Phi, psi and omega in degrees: 000133183243137183243131184227127178260134174227165176292141187292336179267002179285165180300313187298321179296313183294318176300322182289318177295324175295319177298316177301320179297318182297316180301315187289318180287331181277335180305310183287326182281348179286332180237074183302147183256013181295151185296148177091349182253126182271131182268133179289139176216172179071222183299317182290330178290316175300315180292326178298315177294323179291317187278353184296148181295136173255161178292128179275148179249128175291161179298323181290319180298321181293310177299323173300312180295318176303307183301316176305313179297316180299317179300321182290317181298321186272349181066039184249014184298307177300317178301315182291324178293314178298316179300319184283346184279325186276191180299330182277002183291153178297313182296321174303311179295323175294320177296312177305312180298320181292322177293317181297317183297313184298317181299314182298321183295313182301320180298311181298317176305307182302322181293316177303312184293324176294330181286332182283330183288334188303000000 
């Protein structure tokens, strides 16, 4: 069982509440109590509840959840935030490499264009 906390105004929270409302409104209608209609009971009812489809979690969601739990357990949330903020941060390095690559492309393009014009 996985417990996930989300903001009450998020799309995920709203969809979860809608789903809960569907389940609650569908439950009484699924087993009418009018005379002559047999209600499932005993083992078949239990097996139906156990075999009901559960919401599946994707691999990415599970990995994200595991990573968040690991960061909290190890107490490294602040350390990671500090490390990724400075010059040594991953995002900063990727941005730097992208700027260098773009600059190199512009230089090569200018050389190619200058050779074509004579």
